[in-house]
C-alpha positions as CSV (number, residue, x, y, z in Angstrom):
1,M,13.3,-29.4,-46.0
2,R,15.3,-26.9,-43.7
3,T,16.6,-23.6,-44.8
4,N,18.6,-21.2,-42.7
5,L,18.0,-17.3,-43.3
6,F,20.5,-14.7,-41.6
7,I,19.3,-11.4,-41.1
8,L,21.9,-9.0,-39.7
9,L,20.5,-5.7,-38.1
10,F,22.5,-2.6,-38.1
11,Y,21.5,0.1,-35.3
12,S,21.7,3.6,-36.8
13,T,22.4,5.6,-33.6
14,Y,25.7,4.0,-32.5
15,V,28.2,1.4,-33.5
16,F,26.0,-1.7,-33.2
17,S,25.0,-4.9,-34.6
18,Q,23.0,-7.9,-34.2
19,E,22.1,-11.1,-35.7
20,I,18.8,-12.7,-36.0
21,N,19.2,-16.5,-36.9
22,V,15.9,-17.7,-38.5
23,K,15.7,-21.4,-39.3
24,L,12.7,-22.4,-41.9
25,F,11.6,-26.0,-41.5
26,D,9.4,-26.8,-44.8
27,C,8.3,-23.0,-45.3
28,E,9.5,-19.9,-46.8
29,L,9.3,-16.2,-45.6
30,S,8.5,-13.6,-48.2
31,I,10.5,-10.3,-48.1
32,E,7.5,-8.5,-46.7
33,E,7.4,-11.1,-43.9
34,S,11.1,-10.9,-43.2
35,T,10.7,-6.9,-43.0
36,Q,8.0,-7.4,-40.4
37,I,9.9,-9.7,-38.2
38,Q,13.0,-7.6,-38.4
39,R,11.4,-4.2,-37.6
40,V,9.2,-5.5,-34.6
41,Y,12.2,-7.4,-33.4
42,E,14.0,-3.9,-33.5
43,L,11.4,-2.2,-31.5
44,E,11.4,-4.7,-29.0
45,R,15.1,-5.0,-28.8
46,D,15.5,-1.0,-28.4
47,Y,12.8,-0.8,-25.9
48,Y,14.5,-3.6,-23.6
49,H,17.7,-2.0,-24.1
50,S,16.4,1.3,-23.2
51,I,15.7,0.1,-19.8
52,F,18.2,-2.5,-19.2
53,G,21.2,-1.5,-21.2
54,R,22.5,-2.9,-24.3
55,R,23.5,-6.4,-24.8
56,N,24.8,-8.2,-27.6
57,S,23.2,-11.7,-28.4
58,T,21.9,-13.8,-31.1
59,V,18.3,-14.3,-31.4
60,N,17.0,-17.6,-32.7
61,I,13.8,-18.1,-34.4
62,E,12.7,-21.5,-35.7
63,V,9.6,-21.6,-38.1
64,Y,7.9,-24.8,-38.8
65,G,5.6,-25.4,-42.0
66,D,4.5,-28.8,-40.9
67,F,2.4,-29.0,-37.8
68,K,3.2,-32.6,-37.1
69,E,6.9,-31.9,-37.2
70,Y,6.2,-28.7,-35.0
71,K,4.5,-30.8,-32.4
72,R,7.1,-33.6,-32.5
73,Y,9.7,-31.1,-31.9
74,Q,7.9,-29.3,-29.1
75,N,7.4,-32.6,-27.3
76,L,11.1,-33.5,-27.6
77,I,12.3,-30.3,-26.2
78,S,9.8,-28.9,-23.9
79,K,7.8,-30.7,-21.0
80,S,5.6,-27.8,-20.1
81,S,4.6,-26.1,-23.4
82,K,1.3,-27.3,-25.4
83,S,0.7,-24.4,-27.4
84,N,-0.2,-25.1,-31.1
85,S,0.9,-21.8,-32.1
86,G,4.5,-21.0,-30.4
87,F,6.8,-21.3,-27.6
88,T,10.3,-20.4,-26.2
89,S,12.9,-22.8,-25.3
90,S,15.5,-22.2,-22.7
91,I,17.4,-25.2,-24.1
92,T,18.2,-23.7,-27.5
93,N,17.4,-20.1,-26.5
94,A,14.7,-19.7,-29.4
95,A,11.6,-18.7,-30.2
96,I,9.8,-21.5,-31.9
97,V,6.6,-21.0,-34.2
98,Y,4.2,-22.9,-36.4
99,K,3.7,-21.0,-39.6
100,K,-0.1,-20.5,-39.7
101,K,-2.2,-17.3,-39.9
102,D,-1.0,-14.6,-37.9
103,Y,2.2,-16.4,-37.1
104,I,4.3,-13.3,-37.0
105,N,2.3,-11.9,-34.2
106,V,3.3,-15.2,-32.4
107,I,6.9,-14.5,-33.1
108,N,6.5,-10.8,-31.7
109,H,5.2,-12.6,-28.8
110,E,7.7,-15.0,-28.1
111,L,10.7,-12.6,-28.9
112,S,9.6,-10.4,-25.9
113,H,9.6,-13.7,-23.8
114,L,13.1,-14.5,-25.3
115,I,14.6,-11.0,-24.6
116,L,12.8,-10.6,-21.3
117,H,14.1,-13.9,-19.8
118,E,17.8,-12.8,-20.5
119,R,17.1,-10.2,-17.9
120,I,14.7,-11.3,-15.3
121,I,14.8,-14.5,-14.3
122,N,11.4,-16.0,-12.9
123,S,9.5,-12.9,-13.8
124,P,6.0,-12.5,-12.4
125,K,3.5,-14.1,-15.0
126,W,1.6,-10.9,-15.4
127,L,4.5,-8.9,-16.3
128,D,6.0,-11.6,-18.7
129,E,2.8,-12.3,-20.4
130,G,1.6,-8.8,-20.4
131,M,4.6,-7.5,-21.9
132,A,4.6,-10.1,-24.7
133,E,1.1,-9.6,-25.5
134,Y,1.5,-5.9,-25.6
135,F,4.3,-6.2,-28.3
136,E,2.4,-9.2,-30.1
137,Y,0.1,-7.0,-32.4
138,F,2.9,-4.4,-33.4
139,Q,3.5,-4.0,-37.0
140,F,5.5,-1.8,-39.3
141,K,3.3,0.1,-41.7
142,E,3.4,3.2,-43.8
143,N,6.8,3.8,-42.4
144,Q,5.8,3.9,-38.7
145,Y,5.0,1.4,-35.8
146,Q,1.4,0.8,-35.3
147,L,-0.4,-1.3,-32.8
148,R,-3.5,-3.1,-33.0
149,V,-5.2,-3.1,-29.8
150,Q,-6.8,-6.3,-28.3
151,F,-10.2,-5.0,-27.7
152,Q,-11.6,-8.4,-26.9
153,K,-9.4,-8.3,-23.7
154,T,-9.9,-4.4,-22.9
155,G,-13.5,-5.0,-23.4
156,R,-13.8,-7.9,-20.8
157,M,-12.0,-5.4,-18.3
158,I,-15.0,-3.1,-18.1
159,K,-17.6,-5.8,-17.4
160,W,-15.3,-7.5,-14.9
161,L,-14.9,-3.8,-13.2
162,D,-18.7,-3.4,-13.0
163,K,-18.8,-6.6,-11.2
164,G,-15.8,-5.7,-8.9
165,A,-14.0,-8.9,-10.0
166,V,-10.7,-6.9,-10.4
167,N,-8.7,-6.3,-7.3
168,L,-5.3,-4.8,-8.5
169,K,-3.2,-5.6,-5.1
170,K,-4.4,-9.2,-5.0
171,F,-3.8,-9.9,-8.8
172,L,0.0,-8.5,-8.4
173,K,0.5,-10.5,-5.3
174,Q,-0.5,-14.1,-6.9
175,T,1.9,-16.7,-7.7
176,N,2.5,-17.8,-11.3
177,A,0.8,-21.2,-10.5
178,D,-2.4,-18.8,-9.5
179,W,-2.1,-16.8,-12.7
180,N,-2.2,-20.0,-14.6
181,S,-5.1,-21.5,-12.6
182,N,-7.1,-18.4,-13.3
183,N,-6.5,-18.1,-17.0
184,N,-9.4,-20.5,-18.4
185,K,-11.1,-20.3,-21.5
186,P,-13.1,-18.7,-22.8
187,N,-12.2,-15.4,-21.3
188,F,-8.5,-15.9,-20.2
189,Y,-8.8,-13.7,-17.0
190,S,-5.2,-13.6,-16.1
191,S,-4.1,-12.9,-19.6
192,S,-6.7,-10.2,-20.1
193,V,-6.1,-8.3,-17.0
194,S,-2.1,-8.5,-17.6
195,Y,-2.5,-7.4,-21.2
196,S,-4.8,-4.4,-20.2
197,L,-2.4,-3.5,-17.3
198,V,0.7,-3.3,-19.3
199,L,-1.3,-1.3,-22.0
200,F,-2.4,1.3,-19.4
201,L,1.3,1.5,-18.0
202,Q,2.8,1.9,-21.3
203,E,0.4,4.6,-22.3
204,K,-0.2,6.5,-18.9
205,E,2.7,5.3,-16.7
206,P,5.7,4.5,-18.8
207,E,8.4,5.6,-16.2
208,L,6.5,3.3,-13.6
209,L,6.6,0.4,-15.9
210,K,10.2,0.8,-16.3
211,Q,10.9,0.9,-12.5
212,I,9.0,-2.2,-12.3
213,L,10.9,-3.9,-14.9
214,L,14.3,-2.7,-13.4
215,N,13.4,-3.5,-9.6
216,T,11.7,-6.8,-10.6
217,A,15.2,-7.7,-12.4
218,A,17.0,-7.0,-9.1
219,G,14.6,-9.3,-7.3
220,K,12.3,-6.6,-5.7
221,P,8.7,-7.0,-5.3
222,V,6.2,-5.1,-7.5
223,L,4.0,-4.0,-4.7
224,K,7.2,-2.2,-2.9
225,T,8.0,-0.7,-6.3
226,I,4.8,0.6,-6.8
227,K,4.5,2.1,-3.3
228,K,7.7,3.8,-3.6
229,S,7.5,5.1,-7.1
230,H,3.7,5.9,-7.5
231,T,2.1,8.6,-5.6
232,G,-0.7,7.0,-3.5
233,G,0.5,3.4,-4.1
234,V,-1.5,0.6,-5.7
235,E,-4.7,2.1,-4.6
236,A,-4.4,5.2,-6.5
237,L,-2.7,3.2,-9.5
238,E,-5.9,0.9,-9.4
239,L,-8.2,3.9,-9.8
240,G,-6.1,5.1,-12.7
241,F,-6.2,1.6,-14.3
242,E,-10.1,1.5,-13.8
243,K,-10.6,5.1,-15.3
244,Y,-8.3,4.4,-18.4
245,C,-10.2,1.0,-19.1
246,R,-13.7,2.9,-19.0
247,E,-12.5,5.8,-21.1
248,R,-10.0,4.2,-23.7
249,N,-11.3,4.8,-27.3
250,E,-11.2,2.0,-30.0
251,S,-8.8,3.3,-32.4
252,P,-5.0,2.0,-33.2
253,I,-2.2,3.5,-31.2
254,K,0.5,4.7,-33.7
255,V,3.9,4.8,-32.3
256,L,7.1,6.3,-33.7
257,K,9.1,5.7,-30.9
258,F,9.3,4.8,-27.3
């Protein structure tokens, strides 16, 4: 059974409204679930608007309660996606998710892809996936945004740094095909480094991250942006990144606003 749920969001700072169109297939959403989806979407929307400027558009989310139906639809509209959790479709401009445990995290992840793809065509995979994984574990709790850090990913970084297995300049220069080929089970090297790097940039170098996003949207190479915008270039950034990975404490980040 298919249900359409329309959530109208109102932005309190200026006159602005934007609609989330949620289509439910063989499932339902609780009020708490709907609130979480809306709140984290607002966080992502406002973050990207703060960088690229405001854009009015409808965000589509499709949630499937039946796994076979989800896979049937996935095979119908996507030649590349194999995920059993969720994916985005450029055909329908939608985040499409299977409703299982932690499915709201998947929605958070896919919404970042959906919003960012409107602004950056052919984004470097590290940036696209790093941003999506960063937003994935946000939740709205106790009247504030909280981020549950993926310590399994940040923990791997220390081991790889000890082995000299992380070369930031080389990582940022790789193609999207290289990123995919290096992102294998069980450690998912590419996504772990991408997530850890975006987490570092959000916490320690937010202005640099904004410049990277803006310049990437304008077709400028990431390494040139870092050379121009960061004192000491990529070499200094790598030292700061390594220091951050080794010193980061294991506690949730509480975020009120960006």
